[in-house]
N, C-alpha and C positions, 0 to 999 in steps of 0.2 A: 071411509077410513082406509088409509094406505098402509101397506106393510112394506117396510124397507129392510133389505138384507143387511145383516150386521157383518157380513163377510167383506173384507177389504177388496177393492178393485184389483183385477189381475194386471200385473205389470210384466208385459212381454219382454222388455229390455232386461229386467232383473232376472227373469226366468232363463233367457238366453245367455246371460253373463255367468251364471254358475255352472260349473262342470257337472257332467252326469256321474252318478255313483256307479260302481261296478254292478250293483244289483239292477239299476235302471238299464244299463247297457245289456245285461243278460236277458232282462225281461223283453226288451225291444227285439233282441236277436231271436229269442224263442217265438215271439209273435210273427216275425218275418218268416221264420222256418215253417210254422204252422200254416200260415197263409199260402206259402208256396206249395206245401203238400196238399192243401185243400183245393187249390186251383188245378193241380195235377190230377187229383181224383175227379174233379168236374170234367176235365178234358177227356179223361179215360172213359168216364161214363157216357159222355156225348158221342165218342167214337164207337162204343159198343152198341150194336143194334138192339133194340128192345125185343124181348122174346114175346111172341104172340102164341096164344093157346090154340 
């Protein structure tokens, strides 16, 4: 027995045609900022030598 999704297929052209809402823009901006901060923390941790006991 096969189970078929009832979700309509994703239409990329339709998705790209509609403008982003201010909330979506803010969410993407926050995600880019958090990623940049995360990468900076990784780089700083990589440059700091590990303490040995």
